[in-house]
Backbone bond lengths (Angstrom), bond angles and torsions (degrees), N, CA, C in turn:
res aa  C-N    CA-C-N  psi(-1)  N-CA   C-N-CA  omega(-1)  CA-C   N-CA-C  phi
1 M - - - 1.462 - - 1.522 109.76 -
2 I 1.318 115.69 150.11 1.460 121.95 178.37 1.524 108.76 -115.19
3 Y 1.334 116.10 131.44 1.460 122.22 -179.84 1.522 109.32 -115.53
4 K 1.336 116.99 121.87 1.462 119.32 171.30 1.527 108.60 -76.08
5 L 1.327 115.58 141.80 1.459 121.64 -172.31 1.525 111.44 -119.49
6 K 1.323 115.47 149.72 1.456 121.12 173.93 1.533 109.93 -81.59
7 P 1.343 117.36 153.64 1.466 118.92 169.93 1.528 110.48 -60.32
8 T 1.326 116.21 147.39 1.467 121.86 -179.59 1.522 108.32 -126.35
9 R 1.324 116.19 83.25 1.462 119.87 -179.20 1.523 109.62 -76.21
10 V 1.326 115.22 135.84 1.461 121.31 -172.74 1.527 110.14 -125.05
11 Y 1.324 115.31 133.39 1.465 121.59 175.95 1.526 109.99 -67.08
12 R 1.320 115.34 137.32 1.460 122.74 172.90 1.530 108.81 -137.74
13 A 1.309 116.24 168.13 1.465 120.53 -177.15 1.524 112.58 -77.90
14 Y 1.320 117.39 -14.84 1.463 120.06 -177.34 1.527 110.72 -102.13
15 L 1.330 116.01 164.06 1.459 122.59 -177.44 1.521 111.07 -90.01
16 G 1.339 115.83 149.77 1.455 120.92 176.21 1.514 111.19 155.44
17 G 1.336 114.94 -173.16 1.452 120.31 173.91 1.507 116.63 115.35
18 D 1.341 119.36 -4.58 1.464 119.97 -177.81 1.526 112.09 -60.35
19 N 1.328 117.34 -41.39 1.466 119.67 179.10 1.524 111.62 -66.27
20 L 1.329 117.29 -30.89 1.463 120.74 176.24 1.520 110.46 -70.13
21 D 1.339 117.04 -40.37 1.462 120.64 175.84 1.525 110.71 -56.58
22 K 1.328 116.22 -45.51 1.468 120.42 -179.03 1.520 111.11 -65.92
23 L 1.314 117.19 -44.76 1.458 121.20 -177.54 1.520 111.44 -64.76
24 N 1.335 117.01 -41.46 1.464 121.85 -174.37 1.524 113.86 -97.22
25 N 1.343 116.95 -0.32 1.468 121.35 -175.65 1.529 110.29 55.18
26 Q 1.335 115.33 49.99 1.458 122.45 178.68 1.523 109.37 -119.25
27 N 1.339 116.54 176.81 1.458 120.36 176.15 1.522 110.19 -143.18
28 F 1.329 114.92 93.43 1.458 121.47 173.26 1.528 110.52 -109.33
29 S 1.339 116.87 12.80 1.463 120.49 -169.68 1.524 112.96 -72.41
30 D 1.351 117.98 -9.91 1.458 118.81 178.52 1.527 111.64 -68.97
31 T 1.328 117.09 -23.36 1.466 120.25 178.85 1.523 112.67 -116.08
32 N 1.325 117.54 -31.66 1.469 122.80 -175.89 1.525 112.34 57.73
33 R 1.323 117.41 22.31 1.462 121.25 -179.95 1.527 111.88 -106.58
34 F 1.328 116.79 16.17 1.461 120.66 177.51 1.531 109.00 -123.67
35 P 1.346 116.25 64.28 1.464 121.19 -171.03 1.519 114.52 -86.39
36 E 1.349 117.14 4.86 1.459 119.97 -179.75 1.524 110.32 -126.15
37 D 1.326 115.40 146.86 1.460 123.85 175.80 1.520 106.13 -125.62
38 W 1.326 116.27 112.26 1.462 120.91 -176.61 1.521 108.80 -91.00
39 L 1.321 116.40 125.57 1.462 122.85 -170.58 1.527 110.07 -102.99
40 G 1.309 117.36 117.24 1.462 119.39 178.55 1.507 112.35 62.89
41 S 1.325 117.42 40.15 1.463 121.72 -171.92 1.525 112.35 -86.96
42 V 1.334 115.43 135.70 1.466 122.52 168.88 1.531 109.48 -115.58
43 T 1.331 116.11 19.13 1.465 123.91 -176.37 1.522 109.76 -112.62
44 T 1.325 117.43 132.49 1.461 120.22 176.08 1.528 109.91 -87.63
45 A 1.326 115.37 145.93 1.459 121.45 -179.21 1.524 110.78 -78.75
46 F 1.337 115.91 144.00 1.465 122.08 176.31 1.522 108.09 -98.11
47 N 1.335 115.83 95.78 1.455 122.65 -178.87 1.528 109.23 -126.08
48 P 1.335 118.39 82.95 1.468 121.14 -178.11 1.527 111.83 -54.87
49 G 1.343 115.62 134.35 1.458 120.58 178.70 1.511 114.40 93.16
50 R 1.334 117.52 -10.60 1.470 120.87 176.88 1.527 108.61 -103.87
51 D 1.322 115.75 119.70 1.461 121.17 -179.44 1.526 108.52 -95.80
52 V 1.334 115.46 72.12 1.463 121.40 -178.47 1.522 108.06 -122.15
53 A 1.317 116.30 110.33 1.463 120.38 -177.83 1.519 110.85 -66.61
54 N 1.317 116.11 137.62 1.466 123.17 172.46 1.529 113.80 63.83
55 E 1.342 117.89 22.14 1.465 118.76 179.30 1.527 109.43 -63.80
56 G 1.323 115.35 127.94 1.454 121.52 -178.25 1.516 113.97 104.42
57 L 1.329 118.11 -19.34 1.467 120.48 -178.16 1.523 110.55 -82.31
58 T 1.320 116.47 131.29 1.459 122.50 -178.08 1.522 111.31 -82.98
59 E 1.340 114.90 140.67 1.458 121.61 173.28 1.526 109.84 -106.36
60 T 1.337 115.65 148.31 1.456 120.79 170.87 1.527 108.84 -76.70
61 E 1.332 116.17 170.86 1.462 119.83 -178.29 1.522 112.91 -57.70
62 D 1.333 116.94 -30.14 1.467 119.69 -178.93 1.527 112.80 -89.75
63 G 1.344 117.61 10.25 1.452 120.77 170.92 1.515 116.57 90.98
64 R 1.315 118.38 7.81 1.466 120.73 176.99 1.526 109.66 -91.88
65 F 1.331 115.85 148.14 1.457 118.91 174.81 1.525 109.55 -74.86
66 L 1.326 115.70 131.50 1.463 120.37 177.22 1.525 110.43 -57.22
67 K 1.321 117.13 -37.37 1.462 121.53 179.14 1.524 111.23 -57.01
68 D 1.332 117.20 -42.39 1.467 121.03 -179.59 1.523 111.31 -67.40
69 I 1.324 116.45 -40.71 1.470 120.06 179.61 1.523 110.04 -62.59
70 I 1.327 116.68 -42.34 1.469 120.56 179.06 1.528 110.45 -63.85
71 E 1.319 117.14 -44.63 1.468 120.06 -179.13 1.525 112.16 -63.54
72 Q 1.327 117.31 -32.62 1.462 121.51 -178.08 1.528 112.72 -84.07
73 N 1.335 117.08 -20.70 1.469 121.43 -176.33 1.527 109.46 -138.28
74 K 1.327 116.37 53.97 1.465 121.00 -167.04 1.521 112.75 -59.54
75 E 1.327 118.30 -50.01 1.463 119.54 -174.84 1.519 111.52 -66.52
76 E 1.325 117.03 -39.89 1.465 120.29 177.67 1.521 111.64 -64.59
77 M 1.338 116.89 -36.61 1.460 121.11 -173.52 1.521 112.94 -85.02
78 I 1.356 117.74 -47.06 1.469 120.08 -174.22 1.525 112.85 -128.04
79 G 1.330 117.01 13.13 1.457 120.37 176.06 1.516 112.55 74.03
80 K 1.324 116.00 -141.90 1.469 121.88 -175.91 1.530 113.07 -83.62
81 R 1.321 116.99 -0.14 1.467 119.93 -177.05 1.534 110.92 -70.93
82 E 1.321 115.39 148.63 1.461 120.23 178.74 1.525 111.82 -73.17
83 K 1.347 115.86 -38.86 1.460 120.77 -175.66 1.522 109.94 -140.90
84 M 1.320 116.00 155.80 1.454 120.23 169.17 1.521 108.18 -70.64
85 S 1.315 116.88 133.28 1.469 120.89 -168.48 1.526 113.73 -113.12
86 L 1.344 117.50 22.30 1.459 121.21 -176.20 1.523 111.15 -128.06
87 L 1.316 115.97 150.39 1.459 123.13 161.70 1.524 106.72 -136.57
88 F 1.323 115.79 116.96 1.460 123.98 -175.19 1.524 106.97 -112.18
89 K 1.338 117.06 133.17 1.462 120.87 -175.33 1.527 110.94 -137.22
90 L 1.322 115.18 156.60 1.452 122.53 157.06 1.522 106.92 -107.10
91 L 1.312 116.37 139.06 1.464 122.18 -175.99 1.520 108.61 -133.81
92 D 1.349 116.57 133.65 1.461 121.27 -176.37 1.525 109.30 -137.75
93 S 1.313 116.89 109.50 1.470 121.34 -173.04 1.525 111.81 -103.98
94 S 1.330 115.95 135.39 1.467 119.79 168.83 1.528 110.89 -112.99
95 E 1.326 116.52 9.26 1.461 123.02 167.35 1.524 107.77 -148.40
96 R 1.330 116.02 163.20 1.458 118.93 175.57 1.518 110.06 -64.86
97 L 1.330 116.37 138.04 1.455 120.55 172.61 1.526 109.37 -75.44
98 V 1.317 116.57 154.95 1.460 120.02 175.57 1.527 109.95 -65.40
99 I 1.318 115.21 151.88 1.465 120.82 173.70 1.524 108.33 -61.69
100 Q 1.315 116.37 141.73 1.464 120.60 -178.84 1.520 110.35 -155.91
101 A 1.316 114.89 167.03 1.462 121.63 170.51 1.516 107.30 -145.05
102 H 1.322 115.53 153.48 1.457 122.19 -178.50 1.527 109.46 -120.91
103 P 1.315 117.51 152.18 1.466 119.33 -176.29 1.519 113.64 -73.75
104 T 1.313 115.63 149.53 1.461 121.36 164.37 1.528 107.86 -70.79
105 V 1.318 116.76 170.92 1.465 120.11 176.91 1.524 110.31 -59.25
106 E 1.325 116.49 -44.19 1.462 120.72 -178.69 1.530 111.03 -62.22
107 C 1.318 116.07 -44.11 1.461 121.02 178.25 1.525 110.72 -65.25
108 A 1.335 116.92 -40.89 1.465 120.98 -179.13 1.522 111.24 -63.21
109 R 1.327 116.29 -39.29 1.469 119.48 178.62 1.529 111.24 -66.38
110 E 1.329 116.04 -41.70 1.463 119.97 -176.33 1.519 112.68 -73.53
111 Y 1.341 116.66 -42.04 1.458 120.24 -171.03 1.529 114.62 -103.66
112 F 1.340 117.29 -29.10 1.465 120.11 -173.59 1.527 113.44 -115.01
113 D 1.338 118.01 0.27 1.463 121.97 -178.31 1.528 110.75 53.79
114 S 1.321 116.20 45.16 1.461 122.56 -177.65 1.526 109.92 -124.88
115 D 1.331 116.31 140.88 1.464 120.93 175.76 1.523 111.90 -76.57
116 F 1.324 116.65 -14.19 1.461 121.55 -178.28 1.522 110.37 -120.50
117 G 1.339 115.76 142.35 1.451 121.23 168.64 1.515 108.68 -91.22
118 K 1.341 116.32 -142.11 1.465 119.27 177.19 1.527 110.26 -148.78
119 T 1.323 115.34 50.31 1.461 118.57 166.03 1.518 107.68 -61.87
120 E 1.338 117.08 139.77 1.463 120.08 -175.81 1.522 110.59 -145.23
121 C 1.337 115.01 173.36 1.464 120.64 175.22 1.518 109.05 -150.70
122 W 1.339 115.37 158.44 1.464 121.72 -177.20 1.528 109.75 -128.06
123 Y 1.331 115.57 134.90 1.468 121.58 169.45 1.524 106.41 -116.14
124 I 1.329 116.56 118.01 1.463 121.81 -172.11 1.534 110.17 -79.99
125 L 1.349 115.90 132.24 1.470 122.00 -176.07 1.522 113.38 -104.93
126 N 1.344 118.35 -3.99 1.463 119.85 -179.07 1.526 110.11 -143.90
127 D 1.313 115.10 173.52 1.463 121.55 176.65 1.531 109.84 -99.07
128 G 1.320 115.78 160.29 1.459 120.58 168.73 1.508 116.63 96.95
129 G 1.328 118.59 3.69 1.457 120.51 -179.48 1.521 112.63 -99.18
130 Y 1.311 115.32 -174.68 1.468 121.69 177.78 1.522 108.25 -154.99
131 V 1.317 115.87 161.27 1.466 121.16 177.05 1.524 109.10 -139.42
132 Y 1.319 115.21 154.27 1.458 122.44 168.20 1.519 107.46 -108.74
133 I 1.342 116.73 136.45 1.462 118.75 178.09 1.528 111.07 -155.21
134 G 1.310 116.26 133.30 1.460 122.56 172.59 1.519 114.49 79.02
135 F 1.324 115.59 141.61 1.461 120.41 176.14 1.523 111.13 -72.58
136 K 1.315 115.04 145.42 1.453 120.67 167.26 1.528 108.58 -72.45
137 E 1.302 115.44 167.76 1.464 119.96 179.74 1.531 110.38 -64.87
138 G 1.323 115.62 141.88 1.456 120.87 174.47 1.516 115.92 92.31
139 I 1.340 117.98 0.18 1.467 120.33 178.41 1.528 109.01 -85.84
140 T 1.313 116.38 116.93 1.463 122.32 -179.83 1.529 109.74 -104.91
141 K 1.323 115.55 169.00 1.466 119.70 176.31 1.530 110.49 -58.98
142 E 1.323 116.66 -40.00 1.461 120.79 -178.36 1.531 110.96 -64.82
143 K 1.336 117.28 -43.43 1.466 120.47 178.22 1.523 110.73 -64.35
144 W 1.333 116.38 -40.33 1.468 121.10 -178.18 1.535 110.14 -66.88
145 K 1.317 117.13 -41.76 1.470 120.96 177.51 1.527 110.79 -63.31
146 D 1.316 116.70 -38.85 1.462 120.28 179.30 1.530 110.95 -64.12
147 L 1.336 117.01 -42.54 1.466 120.48 177.14 1.524 110.55 -61.48
148 F 1.331 116.56 -39.88 1.465 120.87 178.12 1.527 111.13 -64.47
149 E 1.310 116.72 -48.03 1.468 120.27 -176.56 1.522 111.66 -63.08
150 R 1.321 116.76 -33.46 1.469 120.61 177.47 1.530 112.08 -88.35
151 Q 1.344 116.78 -5.39 1.466 122.43 -175.12 1.530 110.98 48.77
152 D 1.329 113.93 48.05 1.463 121.88 177.72 1.532 107.67 -87.01
153 I 1.334 115.74 85.44 1.466 120.38 -173.76 1.526 110.98 -65.65
154 E 1.323 116.87 -42.73 1.465 119.23 178.60 1.525 110.18 -61.78
155 G 1.323 116.57 -38.96 1.459 120.06 177.10 1.519 111.98 -64.81
156 M 1.330 117.12 -39.38 1.467 120.63 176.93 1.526 110.87 -62.50
157 L 1.327 115.87 -48.63 1.464 119.15 -179.45 1.523 110.96 -62.62
158 D 1.321 116.26 -37.63 1.462 120.13 179.88 1.524 111.81 -68.66
159 A 1.333 117.20 -19.02 1.468 120.79 177.73 1.526 112.37 -78.93
160 L 1.348 116.37 -10.79 1.463 121.96 -178.57 1.518 110.44 -109.71
161 H 1.330 115.78 159.51 1.465 121.29 174.21 1.528 109.40 -85.10
162 R 1.327 116.21 136.30 1.464 121.98 177.16 1.524 108.98 -110.40
163 F 1.349 115.60 135.59 1.462 121.86 178.49 1.527 109.43 -132.97
164 D 1.333 116.49 133.35 1.458 120.22 168.02 1.524 108.67 -71.79
165 V 1.344 116.73 144.79 1.465 120.44 -179.53 1.521 110.02 -129.25
166 K 1.325 115.12 157.00 1.460 122.02 -179.28 1.524 109.60 -137.17
167 K 1.320 115.50 169.04 1.461 121.47 179.58 1.530 110.17 -55.23
168 G 1.325 115.73 129.84 1.458 121.35 179.66 1.512 114.69 96.90
169 D 1.338 117.68 -9.44 1.469 119.73 176.91 1.527 110.12 -71.72
170 F 1.332 115.28 146.97 1.462 121.12 177.81 1.522 109.18 -128.13
171 I 1.334 115.38 133.41 1.464 121.39 -178.86 1.523 108.69 -130.71
172 F 1.323 116.63 128.89 1.459 122.49 177.46 1.522 109.02 -101.98
173 V 1.331 116.85 130.11 1.463 121.76 -175.15 1.529 108.64 -121.51
174 A 1.308 116.52 99.65 1.463 120.52 -179.68 1.524 110.60 -70.72
175 G 1.321 116.27 156.33 1.451 120.85 174.93 1.518 110.89 -54.90
176 G 1.330 116.73 140.17 1.457 122.26 179.58 1.512 115.02 92.19
177 V 1.332 117.81 -19.04 1.467 121.28 -175.32 1.532 109.58 -80.75
178 P 1.337 118.52 123.29 1.466 120.21 177.94 1.522 110.50 -69.81
179 H 1.336 115.29 144.10 1.459 118.49 -176.95 1.522 110.21 -161.15
180 A 1.319 115.64 164.44 1.461 122.19 173.17 1.521 107.75 -154.60
181 I 1.316 116.41 124.37 1.459 121.47 173.57 1.522 107.91 -75.97
182 G 1.330 116.64 135.27 1.450 120.96 -175.85 1.515 113.88 -85.31
183 K 1.313 115.25 178.57 1.462 122.72 177.56 1.531 110.23 -65.29
184 D 1.335 115.77 147.39 1.467 123.37 174.54 1.521 112.92 64.75
185 C 1.312 116.91 37.55 1.465 121.78 173.22 1.528 109.47 -105.76
186 F 1.321 116.18 126.32 1.463 123.22 171.91 1.518 105.29 -116.40
187 L 1.331 116.94 120.88 1.458 118.69 -171.00 1.521 112.48 -152.75
188 C 1.335 114.38 158.84 1.459 122.51 165.82 1.521 107.66 -88.88
189 E 1.312 116.07 134.34 1.461 120.79 175.51 1.527 108.61 -123.26
190 L 1.314 115.71 126.42 1.464 121.77 176.05 1.517 108.09 -117.86
191 Q 1.341 116.67 135.67 1.457 119.54 -172.89 1.524 110.28 -155.75
192 E 1.332 113.94 173.61 1.452 119.42 168.37 1.535 109.02 -67.85
193 P 1.346 117.48 156.17 1.473 120.63 -168.77 1.527 114.59 -85.16
194 T 1.340 116.40 63.10 1.465 120.49 173.52 1.523 109.23 -138.00
195 D 1.328 115.41 169.09 1.464 121.68 172.81 1.529 109.32 -120.49
196 L 1.344 115.40 38.25 1.459 122.04 -176.74 1.527 110.79 -85.92
197 M 1.313 116.27 133.28 1.467 119.78 178.98 1.518 110.13 -164.07
198 V 1.333 115.04 162.13 1.461 122.37 167.07 1.523 107.75 -127.50
199 I 1.334 115.44 146.53 1.462 121.95 -169.95 1.527 109.00 -135.10
200 P 1.333 119.33 123.92 1.467 120.14 179.34 1.528 114.69 -88.82
201 E 1.331 119.04 -6.62 1.467 121.92 179.89 1.526 109.99 -97.28
202 R 1.312 116.93 122.41 1.464 120.62 -178.70 1.528 112.96 -75.67
203 V 1.330 116.85 -25.85 1.460 121.83 -175.71 1.523 108.76 -130.45
204 T 1.333 117.33 135.27 1.464 121.10 178.55 1.526 109.88 -72.75
205 P 1.333 118.45 163.04 1.462 120.05 178.57 1.529 114.27 -55.59
206 S 1.350 118.06 -28.94 1.467 120.21 179.31 1.524 112.81 -90.00
207 G 1.348 117.84 5.13 1.456 120.61 173.04 1.509 115.95 96.28
208 N 1.314 118.38 15.73 1.461 122.35 179.28 1.530 109.11 -87.19
209 T 1.330 117.36 114.12 1.464 121.48 -179.98 1.522 109.83 -78.44
210 L 1.326 116.51 127.80 1.456 121.66 -176.25 1.527 110.98 -89.17
211 A 1.329 115.73 144.85 1.459 120.88 174.46 1.526 109.30 -63.21
212 E 1.328 116.45 146.19 1.463 119.52 -177.83 1.524 111.81 -59.49
213 V 1.341 117.36 -37.24 1.464 119.60 -179.87 1.524 110.88 -66.89
214 K 1.335 117.24 -26.77 1.468 120.10 174.98 1.524 110.27 -69.30
215 L 1.333 117.04 -32.55 1.460 120.62 179.68 1.527 111.18 -69.44
216 H 1.332 116.31 -51.57 1.473 118.65 -174.08 1.523 113.92 -99.39
217 G 1.344 117.11 -1.50 1.458 120.35 174.84 1.512 114.85 64.78
218 G 1.330 116.54 19.17 1.454 120.22 -178.47 1.518 113.91 94.23
219 L 1.329 117.13 -2.93 1.468 121.01 -177.15 1.520 113.06 -84.90
220 G 1.331 117.27 -22.32 1.455 121.07 -169.60 1.520 109.77 90.55
221 F 1.339 115.70 161.03 1.463 119.82 -171.73 1.525 114.10 -75.47
222 E 1.310 119.46 -13.99 1.463 120.17 174.93 1.525 110.73 -82.35
223 K 1.316 116.18 -51.21 1.463 120.17 -175.17 1.524 112.97 -69.63
224 M 1.328 117.95 -25.16 1.463 118.88 -176.39 1.530 111.83 -58.68
225 F 1.328 117.00 -28.47 1.462 119.45 -177.63 1.527 112.57 -76.21
226 D 1.333 116.91 -10.11 1.467 120.37 173.76 1.523 111.97 -75.37
227 V 1.329 117.51 -16.37 1.468 121.20 -178.61 1.526 110.99 -73.99
228 F 1.327 117.87 -31.14 1.463 121.71 -176.21 1.526 111.54 -74.17
229 S 1.320 115.44 144.22 1.462 122.20 172.66 1.526 108.26 -96.77
230 Y 1.326 116.57 121.91 1.465 121.51 -174.64 1.527 112.41 -99.10
231 D 1.320 116.41 30.65 1.466 121.63 177.61 1.522 109.18 -84.68
232 G 1.315 117.05 83.13 1.453 120.96 -178.89 1.517 112.43 -70.26
233 M 1.332 115.71 146.87 1.465 121.79 -179.15 1.520 109.74 -138.61
234 S 1.329 115.54 165.65 1.456 121.10 172.65 1.529 109.10 -72.01
235 E 1.323 116.40 167.13 1.470 120.44 178.07 1.529 110.81 -60.12
236 E 1.321 116.70 -43.68 1.465 120.79 -179.77 1.529 111.00 -63.17
237 E 1.318 116.92 -44.18 1.464 120.85 179.10 1.526 111.24 -64.58
238 T 1.330 116.35 -38.36 1.464 120.92 -179.71 1.521 110.98 -65.25
239 K 1.327 116.49 -45.28 1.468 119.16 179.84 1.523 110.61 -63.23
240 K 1.314 116.90 -41.12 1.462 120.70 179.14 1.526 111.19 -64.99
241 A 1.329 117.01 -35.30 1.466 121.23 -176.91 1.519 112.71 -74.48
242 Y 1.344 117.86 -34.16 1.463 119.76 -168.40 1.524 115.15 -115.88
243 F 1.326 119.00 -17.80 1.463 121.43 178.18 1.525 109.05 -101.92
244 S 1.331 117.02 140.35 1.465 119.89 175.14 1.521 110.08 -151.11
245 E 1.338 115.35 163.47 1.460 122.21 -179.20 1.526 109.72 -100.93
246 P 1.345 117.77 138.64 1.466 119.81 173.50 1.524 111.13 -60.86
247 K 1.332 115.42 154.89 1.462 121.67 178.85 1.522 109.00 -110.40
248 R 1.332 116.05 125.39 1.461 119.35 -178.75 1.522 110.06 -78.28
249 K 1.340 116.10 125.56 1.460 121.45 178.32 1.515 111.51 -92.55
250 D 1.332 116.89 -39.92 1.460 122.01 175.22 1.518 107.84 -154.32
251 E 1.330 117.37 -167.32 1.461 119.82 -173.37 1.531 113.18 -66.54
252 C 1.323 117.86 -17.71 1.467 121.34 -176.82 1.521 114.70 -116.48
253 L 1.316 118.06 -18.91 1.464 121.28 -169.75 1.523 111.80 -116.14
254 E 1.346 115.79 125.26 1.461 122.40 172.64 1.526 108.82 -114.41
255 I 1.312 117.00 130.08 1.457 122.23 177.70 1.527 108.27 -89.89
256 I 1.325 116.91 115.40 1.462 121.94 -179.60 1.524 110.78 -89.89
257 V 1.333 116.34 -46.16 1.466 122.00 178.73 1.515 108.92 -130.32
258 D 1.330 115.85 126.97 1.460 120.96 172.80 1.527 108.39 -130.63
259 N 1.317 116.25 -170.74 1.465 119.91 -176.05 1.521 113.53 -69.13
260 N 1.333 117.50 -11.26 1.460 119.69 174.71 1.532 111.66 -72.89
261 I 1.334 116.56 -21.04 1.465 121.31 -179.94 1.524 111.16 -97.11
262 T 1.334 116.76 -46.01 1.467 120.67 -179.43 1.518 109.66 -158.98
263 D 1.326 115.91 157.65 1.461 120.80 173.48 1.527 111.48 -98.84
264 K 1.336 117.01 9.17 1.463 121.14 -175.25 1.528 113.14 -84.51
265 F 1.336 117.78 -32.12 1.464 121.31 -176.13 1.522 109.32 -169.24
266 R 1.352 114.97 169.06 1.464 122.16 174.57 1.531 108.79 -127.70
267 F 1.336 115.37 153.17 1.459 119.71 -169.79 1.526 108.16 -149.69
268 S 1.338 117.45 131.57 1.463 121.34 -178.02 1.523 110.62 -140.83
269 K 1.325 114.64 156.65 1.461 122.95 174.48 1.522 108.44 -112.74
270 V 1.329 115.87 133.01 1.460 121.85 179.71 1.523 108.10 -116.82
271 T 1.330 117.21 122.99 1.459 122.72 177.67 1.521 107.89 -121.98
272 V 1.327 116.37 112.25 1.462 121.51 -170.98 1.518 110.38 -118.81
273 S 1.320 116.08 138.38 1.460 122.69 168.94 1.522 106.79 -141.62
274 G 1.328 115.48 88.91 1.461 120.78 -173.81 1.513 110.56 125.00
275 D 1.318 116.41 -135.14 1.466 122.07 -179.37 1.528 110.12 -111.35
276 Y 1.321 115.77 142.30 1.463 120.44 179.58 1.523 108.86 -153.93
277 T 1.332 116.07 141.12 1.460 121.77 176.43 1.518 109.13 -113.63
278 L 1.335 115.59 125.70 1.460 121.86 179.18 1.522 108.64 -114.54
279 N 1.325 116.09 118.20 1.462 121.44 178.62 1.525 109.82 -90.75
280 L 1.323 116.19 137.53 1.458 121.86 -175.97 1.522 111.04 -117.03
281 D 1.339 115.66 150.34 1.461 120.67 176.26 1.524 111.80 -119.01
282 S 1.348 116.71 10.15 1.464 120.76 179.94 1.522 108.82 -166.52
283 Y 1.321 115.28 176.34 1.462 119.30 172.90 1.523 109.50 -66.46
284 G 1.328 116.94 166.54 1.455 120.07 179.32 1.516 112.06 -163.18
285 I 1.326 115.22 168.28 1.463 123.06 174.88 1.519 107.03 -125.73
286 M 1.341 116.36 133.54 1.465 120.66 -178.23 1.524 109.78 -128.00
287 I 1.335 115.93 140.50 1.463 123.17 173.84 1.526 108.59 -125.41
288 V 1.326 117.67 132.66 1.463 122.72 173.54 1.523 107.39 -91.07
289 T 1.320 117.37 124.63 1.464 120.72 -178.24 1.528 113.13 -105.82
290 E 1.327 117.01 -21.38 1.465 121.10 177.79 1.517 108.99 -146.88
291 G 1.351 117.41 144.50 1.452 122.00 171.99 1.517 114.42 83.27
292 E 1.352 114.36 -164.49 1.462 122.17 -180.00 1.518 109.12 -140.07
293 I 1.340 116.21 140.36 1.457 121.44 177.83 1.523 110.02 -144.13
294 I 1.319 114.03 165.29 1.459 121.99 170.99 1.525 106.72 -117.99
295 I 1.333 116.91 125.38 1.466 121.89 178.80 1.518 108.76 -118.84
296 N 1.316 115.95 116.11 1.471 121.36 -179.01 1.528 111.08 48.50
297 G 1.349 115.14 42.27 1.458 121.44 177.07 1.511 115.58 84.72
298 I 1.336 118.49 -0.58 1.467 122.28 -178.39 1.523 109.43 -101.48
299 N 1.328 117.16 123.97 1.458 122.29 -179.91 1.527 110.54 -78.09
300 L 1.327 115.88 129.85 1.462 121.63 -179.82 1.522 109.92 -133.57
301 K 1.321 116.20 138.72 1.462 122.42 175.80 1.519 109.18 -122.93
302 A 1.329 116.11 174.87 1.463 119.93 179.65 1.527 110.17 -54.78
303 G 1.319 115.73 131.04 1.460 122.01 -177.42 1.512 113.71 99.29
304 D 1.336 117.63 -19.10 1.463 120.42 178.90 1.521 110.26 -76.71
305 R 1.330 114.96 146.26 1.457 120.43 179.81 1.518 109.55 -139.95
306 I 1.342 115.74 150.81 1.458 121.43 -176.56 1.526 110.64 -136.80
307 F 1.329 114.73 151.52 1.463 121.84 166.98 1.517 107.03 -103.36
308 I 1.328 116.28 129.39 1.461 122.74 -178.40 1.519 107.28 -109.11
309 S 1.323 116.87 115.70 1.462 120.14 -174.17 1.527 111.28 -72.61
310 E 1.316 115.19 163.59 1.467 122.96 -177.07 1.521 112.35 -55.98
311 N 1.328 117.29 -34.15 1.470 119.93 -175.00 1.526 113.42 -86.89
312 E 1.334 117.94 3.51 1.475 121.61 176.41 1.527 107.18 -95.70
313 K 1.320 117.35 96.68 1.467 121.19 -168.17 1.526 114.69 -89.36
314 T 1.331 117.49 -17.69 1.461 120.43 -175.37 1.520 110.34 -136.34
315 L 1.343 116.46 134.47 1.455 121.92 172.92 1.519 108.80 -111.01
316 D 1.323 116.88 116.01 1.463 122.23 173.88 1.521 107.32 -94.21
317 I 1.331 115.78 112.78 1.460 121.85 -170.79 1.524 109.48 -112.04
318 K 1.338 115.68 132.67 1.461 121.59 177.40 1.522 108.65 -133.70
319 G 1.345 116.25 137.89 1.449 119.67 177.41 1.512 112.02 128.79
320 S 1.329 115.36 -159.69 1.462 121.33 -178.65 1.525 108.07 -136.00
321 A 1.327 116.53 111.90 1.464 119.26 -174.11 1.519 111.36 -165.75
322 T 1.327 114.45 164.97 1.462 123.28 168.35 1.519 107.97 -115.84
323 A 1.314 116.22 132.94 1.464 121.14 -179.92 1.522 109.17 -142.01
324 F 1.323 115.15 159.36 1.462 121.92 176.23 1.520 108.43 -123.86
325 I 1.329 115.75 138.80 1.456 120.79 179.83 1.524 109.46 -129.75
326 C 1.323 115.75 136.28 1.461 120.38 176.01 1.516 109.46 -120.50
327 K 1.328 115.27 148.81 1.462 122.74 -178.23 1.529 108.79 -142.57
328 P 1.345 117.23 159.58 1.464 119.09 176.64 1.519 111.78 -70.67
């Protein structure tokens, strides 16, 4: 079965969201604090100080939470799996995000009592942005803690590699790797289904002071530094480790993430002009970013997103569009 989904705008500490407003025909621009759209989400957002029930959970078009539908029809929706293992987002920044790192699965189990970490990846949808990723050589835990204690933001940024990015670039961000998405980035983000992170910047670039629990994620200021991976590399080594090119499978399908990159999720781009059949081996989430298509009789335009249940094995696609699909 295919479920059409509502947009799920989520509050974050950074500014952005204009591209999401345009894509979804919405208007959050009075605050610019809803720069993310969570697609097919069964994960609640961690926003200390905001008393908003179920923030981050996606609803179907008829107003039901996708999480509830999955729990009530688990085998039909996600097969033999215990839990849905994806969180798919659109992210649109009008300022640099704070530096952060997310736990590996092992770290998440030890420190956060979670079966999932937050390995993630980004597919860039526009030109003109930049990202920071990975420590330079020689950055130790002690040096990183010192930069944090002095709140030397320029020193922190200088400890990371900076790369300009353009439309079509793909970056894989393993758990533990420090990173920061730059200003003017519009991207798809696919990750494990948590909102776990640690942040060494107390104040965002636009002046938003973060709650202490948002910084250390509940670990305290000593343990938070165990989340970071201090494997520093050269710029060339960093680019080779985290940037990669999609692999074309046929005239319409590009494989962005497969098991050669990670065992956490799979990610593909579909570009259709005419008729195309896509065979599936699992449940998935799809977002149309350009054009219009019909999938198994369902009309979809740019901004529309669907959850494809485990028992829906074939997508018959007609039209002209670009879409992204993620699977476990």
